[in-house]
DSSP file (Angstrom, degrees, kcal/mol; ACC not computed):
  #  RESIDUE AA STRUCTURE BP1 BP2  ACC     N-H-->O    O-->H-N    N-H-->O    O-->H-N    TCO  KAPPA ALPHA  PHI   PSI    X-CA   Y-CA   Z-CA
    1    1 A M     >        0   0    0      0, 0.0     4,-1.0     0, 0.0     0, 0.0   0.000 360.0 360.0 360.0 -35.7   93.1   52.0   62.2
    2    2 A R  H >>  +     0   0    0      1,-0.2     4,-2.2     2,-0.2     3,-0.6   0.902 360.0  59.3 -72.2 -36.2   92.7   51.2   65.9
    3    3 A N  H 3> S+     0   0    0      1,-0.3     4,-2.1     2,-0.2    -1,-0.2   0.898  98.6  57.8 -56.6 -46.2   96.5   51.2   66.2
    4    4 A F  H 34 S+     0   0    0      1,-0.2    -1,-0.3     2,-0.2    -2,-0.2   0.882 111.9  42.7 -62.8 -29.1   96.8   54.8   65.0
    5    5 A V  H <X S+     0   0    0     -4,-1.0     4,-1.6    -3,-0.6    -2,-0.2   0.864 110.4  53.4 -77.5 -37.1   94.5   55.9   67.8
    6    6 A A  H  X S+     0   0    0     -4,-2.2     4,-2.6     1,-0.2     5,-0.2   0.854 103.2  57.0 -72.6 -35.3   96.0   53.9   70.6
    7    7 A I  H  X S+     0   0    0     -4,-2.1     4,-2.1     2,-0.2    -1,-0.2   0.909 107.8  44.0 -64.0 -42.7   99.5   55.0   70.1
    8    8 A P  H  > S+     0   0    0      0, 0.0     4,-2.8     0, 0.0     5,-0.2   0.949 114.8  52.3 -65.7 -45.1   98.8   58.8   70.5
    9    9 A V  H  X S+     0   0    0     -4,-1.6     4,-2.9     1,-0.2     5,-0.2   0.937 111.3  46.6 -50.4 -56.4   96.6   58.0   73.5
   10   10 A L  H  X S+     0   0    0     -4,-2.6     4,-2.3     1,-0.2    -1,-0.2   0.878 111.0  51.2 -57.3 -41.9   99.3   55.9   75.1
   11   11 A F  H  X S+     0   0    0     -4,-2.1     4,-2.0    -5,-0.2    -2,-0.2   0.924 112.1  46.2 -66.8 -41.9  102.0   58.6   74.5
   12   12 A V  H  X S+     0   0    0     -4,-2.8     4,-2.5     2,-0.2     5,-0.2   0.940 112.8  49.6 -63.2 -45.1   99.9   61.3   76.1
   13   13 A T  H  X S+     0   0    0     -4,-2.9     4,-1.5     1,-0.2    -2,-0.2   0.853 112.3  49.1 -66.3 -34.1   99.0   59.2   79.1
   14   14 A T  H  X S+     0   0    0     -4,-2.3     4,-2.3    -5,-0.2    -1,-0.2   0.915 110.9  48.4 -65.7 -42.0  102.7   58.3   79.5
   15   15 A V  H  X S+     0   0    0     -4,-2.0     4,-2.6     1,-0.2     5,-0.2   0.891 112.1  49.5 -66.2 -42.7  103.7   61.9   79.3
   16   16 A L  H  X S+     0   0    0     -4,-2.5     4,-2.1     2,-0.2    -1,-0.2   0.859 110.1  52.8 -60.1 -34.9  100.9   63.0   81.9
   17   17 A V  H  X S+     0   0    0     -4,-1.5     4,-2.1    -5,-0.2    -2,-0.2   0.970 112.4  42.3 -73.3 -49.5  102.1   60.3   84.2
   18   18 A I  H  X S+     0   0    0     -4,-2.3     4,-2.2     1,-0.2    -2,-0.2   0.903 114.5  50.4 -58.4 -44.9  105.8   61.4   84.2
   19   19 A A  H  X S+     0   0    0     -4,-2.6     4,-2.3     1,-0.2    -1,-0.2   0.915 109.8  50.1 -67.7 -40.4  105.0   65.0   84.4
   20   20 A G  H  X S+     0   0    0     -4,-2.1     4,-1.6    -5,-0.2    -1,-0.2   0.920 111.0  51.6 -58.0 -43.0  102.7   64.4   87.5
   21   21 A G  H  < S+     0   0    0     -4,-2.1     4,-0.3     1,-0.2    -2,-0.2   0.871 111.7  45.3 -67.6 -34.5  105.6   62.3   89.1
   22   22 A V  H >< S+     0   0    0     -4,-2.2     3,-0.9     1,-0.2    -1,-0.2   0.891 110.5  53.2 -76.0 -32.3  108.1   65.0   88.6
   23   23 A A  H 3< S+     0   0    0     -4,-2.3    -1,-0.2     1,-0.2    -2,-0.2   0.788 106.8  53.3 -68.2 -25.7  105.8   67.8   89.9
   24   24 A S  T 3< S+     0   0    0     -4,-1.6    -1,-0.2    -5,-0.2     2,-0.2   0.530  81.5 113.3 -93.2   1.0  105.0   66.0   93.1
   25   25 A C    <   -     0   0    0     -3,-0.9     2,-0.2    -4,-0.3    15,-0.0  -0.512  65.0-130.5 -66.5 134.5  108.6   65.4   94.1
   26   26 A K        -     0   0    0     -2,-0.2    13,-0.2     1,-0.1     2,-0.2  -0.614  23.0-113.1 -91.5 144.0  109.7   67.3   97.2
   27   27 A Q  B     -a   39   0A   0     11,-3.0    13,-1.9    -2,-0.2     3,-0.1  -0.467  26.2-135.2 -77.6 145.7  112.9   69.4   97.2
   28   28 A G    >   -     0   0    0      1,-0.2     3,-1.7    11,-0.2    24,-0.4  -0.213  46.2 -57.0 -87.2-173.0  115.9   68.5   99.2
   29   29 A E  T 3  S+     0   0    0      1,-0.2    24,-0.2    22,-0.1    -1,-0.2  -0.451 127.4  17.6 -67.5 129.4  118.1   70.8  101.3
   30   30 A G  T 3  S+     0   0    0     22,-3.5    -1,-0.2     1,-0.3     2,-0.2   0.335  96.1 124.6  87.9  -2.7  119.6   73.6   99.1
   31   31 A D  S <  S-     0   0    0     -3,-1.7    21,-2.4    21,-0.1    -1,-0.3  -0.535  72.1 -92.8 -80.4 152.7  117.0   73.2   96.3
   32   32 A R  B     +B   51   0B   0     19,-0.2     2,-0.3    -2,-0.2    19,-0.2  -0.330  53.2 165.8 -75.1 147.1  114.9   76.1   95.2
   33   33 A C        -     0   0    0     17,-1.9     3,-0.1    13,-0.1    11,-0.0  -0.940  31.8-164.9-150.0 166.1  111.4   76.4   96.9
   34   34 A Q  S    S+     0   0    0      1,-0.5     2,-0.3    -2,-0.3    -1,-0.1   0.508  81.2  18.7-123.8 -35.5  108.6   79.1   97.3
   35   35 A V  S >  S-     0   0    0      1,-0.1     3,-1.5    15,-0.1    -1,-0.5  -0.907  83.7-103.7-133.8 165.2  106.6   77.6  100.2
   36   36 A N  G >  S+     0   0    0     -2,-0.3     3,-1.7     1,-0.3     7,-0.1   0.827 115.0  65.0 -59.7 -36.8  107.3   75.1  102.9
   37   37 A S  G 3  S+     0   0    0      1,-0.3    -1,-0.3     8,-0.1     7,-0.0   0.731  91.1  67.2 -56.8 -25.3  105.3   72.4  101.2
   38   38 A D  G <  S+     0   0    0     -3,-1.5   -11,-3.0   -12,-0.1    -1,-0.3   0.773  92.1  81.4 -65.2 -22.4  107.9   72.4   98.3
   39   39 A C  B <  S-a   27   0A   0     -3,-1.7   -11,-0.2    -4,-0.4     3,-0.1  -0.376  87.7-104.3 -94.4 166.5  110.4   71.0  100.7
   40   40 A D    >   -     0   0    0    -13,-1.9     3,-1.3     1,-0.2    -1,-0.1  -0.162  61.1 -67.3 -69.7 170.2  111.1   67.5  101.9
   41   41 A T  T 3  S+     0   0    0      1,-0.2    -1,-0.2   -15,-0.1     3,-0.1  -0.365 125.0  21.9 -63.2 141.5  109.9   66.4  105.5
   42   42 A N  T 3  S+     0   0    0      1,-0.3    13,-0.5    -3,-0.1     2,-0.3   0.599 105.4 100.9  71.5  13.7  112.0   68.4  108.3
   43   43 A L    <   -     0   0    0     -3,-1.3     2,-0.3    11,-0.1    -1,-0.3  -0.863  53.2-162.8-113.0 158.8  113.0   71.2  105.9
   44   44 A I  E     -C   53   0B   0      9,-2.4     9,-3.0    -2,-0.3     2,-0.7  -0.906  30.1-103.1-134.0 165.1  111.4   74.6  105.7
   45   45 A C  E     -C   52   0B   0     -2,-0.3     2,-0.8     7,-0.2     7,-0.2  -0.830  27.6-143.8 -90.7 108.2  111.6   77.2  102.8
   46   46 A N  E >>> -C   51   0B   0      5,-2.5     4,-2.9    -2,-0.7     5,-1.0  -0.648   8.6-158.5 -79.6 109.6  114.0   79.9  103.7
   47   47 A Q  T 345S+     0   0    0     -2,-0.8    -1,-0.2     1,-0.2     5,-0.0   0.740  85.4  60.9 -67.1 -24.9  112.3   82.9  102.2
   48   48 A A  T 345S+     0   0    0      1,-0.2    -1,-0.2     3,-0.1    -2,-0.0   0.858 123.3  18.1 -59.8 -44.8  115.6   84.9  102.1
   49   49 A T  T <45S-     0   0    0     -3,-0.7    -2,-0.2     2,-0.2    -1,-0.2   0.542  96.8-130.8-107.5 -15.0  117.4   82.5   99.8
   50   50 A Q  T  <5 +     0   0    0     -4,-2.9   -17,-1.9     1,-0.2     2,-0.3   0.919  68.3 121.6  54.6  41.8  114.3   80.6   98.4
   51   51 A T  E   <S-BC  32  46B   0     -5,-1.0    -5,-2.5   -19,-0.2    -1,-0.2  -0.975  71.3-105.3-133.4 152.8  116.0   77.4   99.3
   52   52 A C  E     + C   0  45B   0    -21,-2.4   -22,-3.5   -24,-0.4     2,-0.3  -0.573  48.7 170.5 -73.6 134.2  115.0   74.4  101.5
   53   53 A A  E     - C   0  44B   0     -9,-3.0    -9,-2.4    -2,-0.2     2,-0.1  -0.922  34.2-103.2-139.7 164.3  117.0   74.4  104.7
   54   54 A T        -     0   0    0     -2,-0.3     2,-0.4   -11,-0.2   -11,-0.1  -0.428  34.1-145.9 -82.3 164.9  117.0   72.6  108.1
   55   55 A T        -     0   0    0    -13,-0.5     4,-0.1    -2,-0.1    -1,-0.0  -0.961  18.3-134.5-132.6 154.5  115.7   74.3  111.0
   56   56 A S        -     0   0    0     -2,-0.4     3,-0.1     2,-0.2    -1,-0.1   0.539  55.4-108.0 -81.1  -2.1  116.7   74.1  114.7
   57   57 A G  S    S+     0   0    0      1,-0.3     2,-0.3     2,-0.0    -1,-0.1   0.213  82.2 120.5  98.8 -14.8  113.0   73.8  115.7
   58   58 A G        -     0   0    0      1,-0.1    -1,-0.3     2,-0.0    -2,-0.2  -0.608  55.0-150.1 -83.1 139.9  112.5   77.3  117.2
   59   59 A G  S    S+     0   0    0     -2,-0.3     2,-0.4    -3,-0.1    -1,-0.1   0.684  84.1  44.8 -81.8 -18.6  109.9   79.4  115.5
   60   60 A I        -     0   0    0      2,-0.1    -1,-0.1     1,-0.0    -2,-0.0  -0.969  63.6-156.6-131.2 139.7  111.8   82.6  116.4
   61   61 A D        +     0   0    0     -2,-0.4     2,-0.4     2,-0.1    -1,-0.0   0.256  68.0  84.2-100.5  14.4  115.5   83.4  116.0
   62   62 A A        -     0   0    0      2,-0.0     2,-0.4     0, 0.0    -2,-0.1  -0.877  69.3-136.0-113.9 147.0  115.9   86.2  118.6
   63   63 A T        -     0   0    0     -2,-0.4     2,-0.6     2,-0.0    -2,-0.1  -0.786  10.0-138.8-101.0 148.9  116.4   85.7  122.1
   64   64 A V        -     0   0    0     -2,-0.4     2,-0.5     2,-0.0    -2,-0.0  -0.901  12.1-149.9-103.2 125.6  114.5   87.7  124.9
   65   65 A I        -     0   0    0     -2,-0.6     2,-0.8     2,-0.0    -2,-0.0  -0.833  14.0-131.5 -96.0 127.3  116.4   88.7  127.8
   66   66 A D        +     0   0    0     -2,-0.5    -2,-0.0     0, 0.0    -1,-0.0  -0.639  42.6 162.8 -81.8 111.8  114.4   89.0  131.2
   67   67 A A        -     0   0    0     -2,-0.8     2,-0.1     3,-0.0     3,-0.0  -0.965  44.8-100.8-129.8 150.7  115.5   92.5  132.5
   68   68 A P        -     0   0    0      0, 0.0     2,-0.4     0, 0.0     0, 0.0  -0.357  39.5-116.1 -68.1 144.6  113.8   94.5  135.1
   69   69 A I        -     0   0    0      1,-0.1     2,-1.0    -2,-0.1     0, 0.0  -0.703  25.6-126.9 -88.5 131.7  111.6   97.4  133.7
   70   70 A D        +     0   0    0     -2,-0.4     2,-0.8     1,-0.1    -1,-0.1  -0.630  34.2 172.3 -88.6 109.2  112.9  100.8  134.7
   71   71 A T        +     0   0    0     -2,-1.0     2,-1.2     3,-0.0     3,-0.1  -0.791   6.2 179.3-116.0  90.5  110.0  102.7  136.3
   72   72 A N    >   +     0   0    0     -2,-0.8     3,-0.6     1,-0.2    -2,-0.1  -0.779   0.7 178.5 -92.6 101.4  111.5  105.9  137.7
   73   73 A E  T 3  S+     0   0    0     -2,-1.2    -1,-0.2     1,-0.2    -2,-0.0   0.647  75.6  63.4 -75.4 -18.3  108.2  107.5  139.1
   74   74 A D  T 3  S+     0   0    0     -3,-0.1    -1,-0.2     2,-0.1    -2,-0.1   0.639  79.5  99.4 -81.3 -19.1  110.2  110.5  140.4
   75   75 A A  S <  S-     0   0    0     -3,-0.6     3,-0.1     1,-0.1     0, 0.0  -0.501  83.3-106.2 -77.4 144.0  111.3  111.7  137.0
   76   76 A P        -     0   0    0      0, 0.0     2,-0.4     0, 0.0    -1,-0.1  -0.221  37.7-102.1 -66.4 156.0  109.3  114.6  135.5
   77   77 A M        -     0   0    0      1,-0.0     2,-0.5     0, 0.0     0, 0.0  -0.681  31.6-142.9 -82.3 131.6  106.9  113.8  132.7
   78   78 A I        +     0   0    0     -2,-0.4     2,-0.2    -3,-0.1    -1,-0.0  -0.870  27.4 172.9-102.8 119.7  108.3  114.8  129.4
   79   79 A D        -     0   0    0     -2,-0.5     3,-0.1     1,-0.2     2,-0.0  -0.644  38.4 -77.5-115.7 170.7  105.7  116.2  126.9
   80   80 A A        -     0   0    0     -2,-0.2    -1,-0.2     1,-0.1     2,-0.1  -0.303  55.3 -98.0 -64.3 157.3  105.7  117.8  123.5
   81   81 A M        -     0   0    0      1,-0.1     2,-0.2    -2,-0.0    -1,-0.1  -0.337  46.4 -91.6 -70.9 152.7  106.7  121.4  123.3
   82   82 A I        -     0   0    0      1,-0.1    -1,-0.1    -3,-0.1    -3,-0.0  -0.530  46.8-115.6 -65.8 130.4  104.0  124.1  123.1
   83   83 A D        -     0   0    0     -2,-0.2    -1,-0.1     1,-0.1     3,-0.1  -0.220  37.3 -90.7 -62.9 163.6  103.1  124.8  119.5
   84   84 A A        -     0   0    0      1,-0.1    -1,-0.1     0, 0.0     0, 0.0  -0.540  51.2 -93.8 -72.9 142.8  103.8  128.3  118.2
   85   85 A P        -     0   0    0      0, 0.0     2,-0.3     0, 0.0    -1,-0.1  -0.170  35.9-119.3 -54.4 139.7  101.1  130.8  118.5
   86   86 A L              0   0    0      1,-0.2    -3,-0.0    -3,-0.1     0, 0.0  -0.583 360.0 360.0 -76.5 142.4   98.8  131.3  115.6
   87   87 A G              0   0    0     -2,-0.3    -1,-0.2     0, 0.0     0, 0.0   0.477 360.0 360.0 168.8 360.0   98.9  134.7  114.2
């Protein structure tokens, strides 16, 4: 009688251990992801493609050009046009 109880318990325990191991695996480059923690070390989750990808290390992919600010103080102030009269 004890064998009939031990076998299902052993089976359920084995299934839970295997499922836990599979769920904790990190995704490799090109694999599907939803958040950065789904991906392996040194990979990020690309939200556009929802795949793990490498990064060049920068947090922003645009460059900012240092250019002088055009401050033409002699130019007339441009304001909104006068509203039409009520009536």
